[in-house]
C-alpha positions, 0 to 999 in steps of 0.5 A: 949218434944224435941227429940234427933236428930239421926245423920246419917251423924256422924254415917255413917262417923264412920262406914266408918272409921271402914270399912277403917281400916278393908280394910287396914288389908284385903289388907295386909293379902290378897294382894288385896282390895275388889272390888265393881262393879257399873253398870249404865244404861242410864243417869238418873240425880239422879242415876248418882249422886248416883253412883258418891257418891258410887264410892267416898265412895268406893275409900275413903275406900281403895277399888277398884271401877269398874264403868260400864256406859252403854247407855240406849238403851243397850239390856237386853241380853247384860246387863246380859252378863256383869253381868255374867262377873262380877260374875266370876271376882275374883277382884269383891266382890260386884255388884250393878246395879243402879235402875231404869233401862229403860223400855225395861229391866226387872229389876227382870231378871237383879237382878236374874242374879247377884251371890247372894254372890256378891249381896251387895245390898241384893235384890236377892230372895236368900238373902231375903230368907236367911234373912227370915230364919236367915241365913247369907246373905246380907241385903238391905243397907237402912234397915241395916242402920236403924237397926244400928242407932236404936241399937246405940240409944236404945241399946238392942231392945228386947221386943220393939214394932215396926211399919214399915210403908211400905212393899216394898221388899227393905225397909219394908219387910227386916226391919221387918225381922231385927227387928224380929231378934232383938226380937221386936214385929213387925207390918208391916203397909201399905196403907190399914191398918185400923186406921193407926194412932192408930196402929202407936201410939202403937210403941216404934219404928216407921220406916216410908218408905211409900213414902208420904211427912210428912204423919206421924205427932206427933199426931200418935206417942207414947210419947218417941218413936224412929222415923226413917224416910226413906222417901225422898220426894221433895216438893215446899218449900219457893218461890217455891224452891224444898225442901227435906222432909221425910215421917214424919212431922218433926216439929210435930213429934220432939215434941213428939218423944224421938228420930228422924232422920232428912231428909236429914242427917238421913238414907241416909248416912247410906245406902252408908256406909252399902253398903261399909260395905257389900262389905267388908263382901263379900270380907271376906267371899269369901277369908275366912278371919275373920273380927275383926272390929265389923262392 
């Protein structure tokens, strides 16, 4: 068996195109564009690249991009003051504070200070609670992107057995809630799960989000399973050059799985596309505007 490659780049491009169409309609109806504010503290190289990518995607979708680049030594109080300004700014529909933050700033306090209805990252506890009980809120972008890829690949997910490897608040837990919402039977596995390979081998759907390079091998998989690899890990490649790999050993897994996401080019592009999508949804909710585009 040779697995079908789930093309996250193509899926993300299609989603961003649909969002752009809906943004144009929103601008005509409401006389303004949806706005996303991104806050970057310090000059972490990876964070800087992510913020640049998010800003570019926002503008390409026809939205307003508000970037706030702050010095690493800014106080927690001043950062919260900025967030409170953004909470009350009518031009801002979404607020994203890029993580990680410097050690002297408590990330939990910062995330709590964001208006849950502008929390397009979906990290606020109120949005986590809304997801858990099936209310409308914002879902973290990575698991939302994973769900969209699975629906596109498999269609109806009802009754399928899913294993999520990883229990983080950002990916693992919300991913499990989303799969439950689509009527899957869900197991959350982690580093202390007994006989993890046997647990994974039961699954029709495997979502690997554990942060361990190439941990999941083909021997762990049920033949024909759909595999979503969330991991992004840098390892030494040929001649010592850095190489990006996922949490799944792609070579062995693709020989067993029915469908699989590559790293890079799988889940990653969907994360930014879903951020743009969430910003549009936020604007529509705040303006009581009915979205018709099926995003």
